[in-house]
N, C-alpha and C positions, 0 to 999 in steps of 0.2 A: 916720587919715581917710580919708574914704572919697575914691577917686578918682569925679573925673567922667567923667558916664555920654556927653557932646558933645566929643570932641576936636577941639585945634585944627586947622584946616585942613591945617598945616603938616606935623602928623604922622599925618594919616587914614589915608593910604597904608600907614601899618607899624599902626595900631591894627586896621582892615583892619575896622570895625563899620559902613562904611559898606553894605557887599557882603553885610551878612549880610541871611538869610534872617526872615521877621517871626516864626516861630517860635522863631526862635533870640534874635531882639531878647527875645521876651516872656519867653522864661524868663533871659537876664541880667539882665532888670529885678529879676527875683525875687531872685537868688542874693545872697549877701553880696560886696560888694569891698573891694578894699582897693586903695592905690596902687602899682605894682609898682617896679622897679629902670629902667624907660628910661622914664619920663613917662604910659603907659598903665596900664590898670587889671587886676587881677588877680580871677579871681570863684569862687569856693571850690565846685566841683562836686565830689559825689562823694564828698568828705572831701580834696580836694586845691587847689591854688591854681593854679589853668591863667589862662595869658593871655584875660584878654575877647575879643583880636579872633581868637582861635581856636575858639572855641567852634562856631561852625559848622562846622568841617571836623572839630571831634572829634565830634560830632554824627553827620555822615556819613560818617566812620570806623565808629564804632558801629553803626551801621545797614547800612551795608553792604558789608564789607570782607567777602567769602567767602575764608578759609584757605586755602590746600590743605593736603595735607600735605608736602608737599615744601619749602614755603615756609620761610623762614628770617628770620626778625624780631631788628635788634640794638638793645637797648635801653638809653638811659642815660637818667639826669638831665643836664641840660645843662651843657654845659662837664665833662664826663667825659672825654675822649678821644674822642669818636665820629668825627672824622675820621681820624684815626689806624686804627681800628679798620675803616670803612667801609672806606679803602685797602686793607688787609690782609685782609678779607672776600671784595671782589671781587677779589684777585690769586690768593686762596686756591682760590676757588670753581671759578673761568676760566681756573685756571691750563694747563690742555690745549689748550685752545683760541686761548692766546698763548702758547705756551713755548718754540717754535722761533727758533731764533737770528735767522731772519731777518721776524719778524713782530714784535719788539722794538721797531722802533720806531712800529709802529702802537699801541700796548698804549694800549687808552681812558684807564686811569692817569694816559699822558700829556700827554693832549689833552684831558682831561674832569675837571670837579672832582667829586671822590668824593661832594659830596654830591647831583650831579649822578646818576652812576651809583649811588648807594642814596638812593633819595629818601625823604623821611619820609610816611610816612600822612596825618598831620593838618596837618603845616605847608607842606604841596604839593600831592599826589594829589587828597586829600578836600577842601581849598581852596580849591583852584581850580574843581573840579569834583565836585559834590554824587555823582557817582556814576559813577566813570570806569569806563573797560571796560581790565581787568587782564586778563583770561584769555586775550588775545594774549603774554602777554609769557612767554619761552623758561622750563623750568624749570630748576634750583630758580629761584625767586622772590625776588629779594632788596631785604627793605626796612630801614626805620627807623621807630621811634616812641622819642617821651619819655613817652607814659600808662604810670600804675600799673597792678599788674598787673593788681587789683580793675576796673580801666575798660576794660581790651581787650577787643572784640568778644568776643561768644559763639565766633564760630565757631573764634577762634584757639584758646581756653581747651580746646575741643571737637576739634581735628583734632590730627594728631601733628606737627604744624608745631614747629619750635624758636627758642628762643628764646637768645640770646646778652646776657647782661646784664655791663656794664661797670661799674664803680664807682670813684671816685675820692677820694681824701682829702679829708673837705669844708673844710679851711683851702686848701686849693689849688685848690678847687671855686669857693668863694668868691672867691677873689682873678681867677679867670679870669672869674667872670662879675662884677664889676664893670668891669675891663678893656673885657668886651666889650660890656655895658651902657652904659657912657660914648660908645663908638662908635655906639650906634641912638640915644642922646637927641636930641631936636631942641635945636636952638642956643639957643632962647629957654627952655629947662627947666635948664640949664647942667648941670656936672658934680653926680653923686652923689659924696657923701662915702662912704669904705671902711664910717666908722662906723655909716650908718644902713645900709648893706649888710649889716652886721653886725648889727645890731641886728635888721631883717628875718627874717635867717637864721637867727636863734636863736626869732625867734615862730613860726618856720616857713613865714613868708612870701618864699617863692623860687617860680621859677618852677618849677611841678610837685611841688612841694612839700607837707608838712614833707619835708625832703630825707632822713631818717631812715626814716620811713613807705616814701617809694618804695623805696629800697634794704631795709629789711626786706622788704615784702612779696616781691620777688623773692630774697630770700637763702631767708626760706621754704620758697617752693616749689622752691628748686632742691635742698634738702635734701629733699623729700616728692618730687619725680621729677625726679630729678637727668636722665633720658635727655629733659627737655622744656626745661629751662632749664639753660645751664652759666650758672653765677655768675665772673664773672673781673673784677680787681681793677689796675687801671692802674699801680700800682707794683711788681705781681708783671711785669707784662707789660714796664715799661721794665725790671726787673732783668735777666729771662731772658729775653726774646721769642722765642726759638727755641723751648724749650720749651713753652710756651702757643701759640706756632703750631702745634706738631705737637698740643697737647691741644687745640687747635678744630676739625684736620683730622676728628681721632676722632669728636668729638662729632659733628658734620656729616656722618661718613657717608665719606668722601673721604683717610681715609689717606695718609700718604706711604708712596710704594713704596719697596724698599731702595736703588733704582738713583737717585728722588731727591734721598734723604737722602744718597747716596754724591754727587751730580753738583752741589751746593749747591744747591738748588733751595728750600728754607728760604731760605738766604739769601740769595739773588737777591729772594724776595718781602720780604723786612724793609727791603733795601737800597733797593728802589723804593720803599715804603712811609715810608723815614722821614722824620723833620722836617726834613732837610738836602733830601733829595732833594724832597718835595713840595713844601716852600715855596720851593727854584730855580727850579720850572717855573713858564715864563711864563704858563698856563693860570691856576695860582692867585695873579700876583702884582699879577693886571690884570683889571679887568672883575667884575661880579655877577653875582649867583646869581639866579633868574627869580623868588627870594623878597623881593629886593632888597639882599640886604647885602652888601658887598663880599667877595670871596673871599679877599682876603692878611689880612684879619679873623680864618679860622680857623686860621694859622698865628703864635700870639705867641710862646710858649715852648716846651711842653711839657717843661717840668721839674718831676722831684720837687722838694716843699720849697721854692719859689718864694714861699708866702707868708711867709715869713721876711722877704724882703726888703721886705715893704710891711707888716706887722701888726705891733706892740708884745707882747712873753711875754703879756702882759696879755688881749690880743683875743686869742690862738691858745688860751690856758688858758678863752676863757670857751666858744669851740666846744669845745674837750675836753670840758669839765663836761658841757654840753646833749649830747655825742654818748653820753656813756659816760651818764649817764641815759635817755635816748631807749631802748638799745641792751642794756641792764643786762637778761641772763638770754640773751639769744638766740644767744650763742657768737661773736657778729662783733665785732671788734674795727680799730678804724683805725691 
């Protein structure tokens, strides 16, 4: 079913098409379109289903972003652990600045949401302004994106900037997206059924999907250029976070010193960025992000295997079957 190109006023703010440039509107009208999970539309652009409301920001990001060799980009498919890893990356990279005991109370993660500290390029910076001035940001600059590797700006691919890719078991990703989508849906649209989300996902119709193509793109580049892309799995991070935080630090060129390993710096970062701690902070319990979502929506459960609380065995097997077929021969398994 093709989604309407004229969203109702009640969710025009979420659809974002009112603020689109004429060039973006013209392009959008020429692209295949499908209804998304939240009541807006997805458009097929460069081989991936992208939220139509973001097309303006995506084009501006592709056309204007100039990567620096010291930049770090966190890349995820939506609902794959972005909030948690944003916190960890921020705490890790800036640990020297905020490490002394008397400055702990002023740590930005205690007073700001991780999404404000590590902004999305296409969701926020280039959606709010066609060519934002990012040159004055202190190095290393830390950004996030959901774009597939093939759609990244050429400056990102050509520079020595580093990409950290976090993927999550697809069944848990679907459940997380389903809950999140129902918070975003306009009241008059009603709730979307899990079975409908599952069907869309298995057809590749998820934001920034097909999911398998998104994951495979970064997996292949991580094998070809391990110094450029670090490929991480959410489940492995949850199982042994200390090992993977040290791995992150090594990859980013800021390894932990012997003294830091002895004095509990790694454990301190993980405590500060834990689900329990971040979700209990007042800054994450109330208010909205500038992009309009409630901050508390980003802290639901964060558990591995949560899909079993919502999906039948048959639903799980359907996703497993699709993933096995699509990832066949890649060496990548969930």
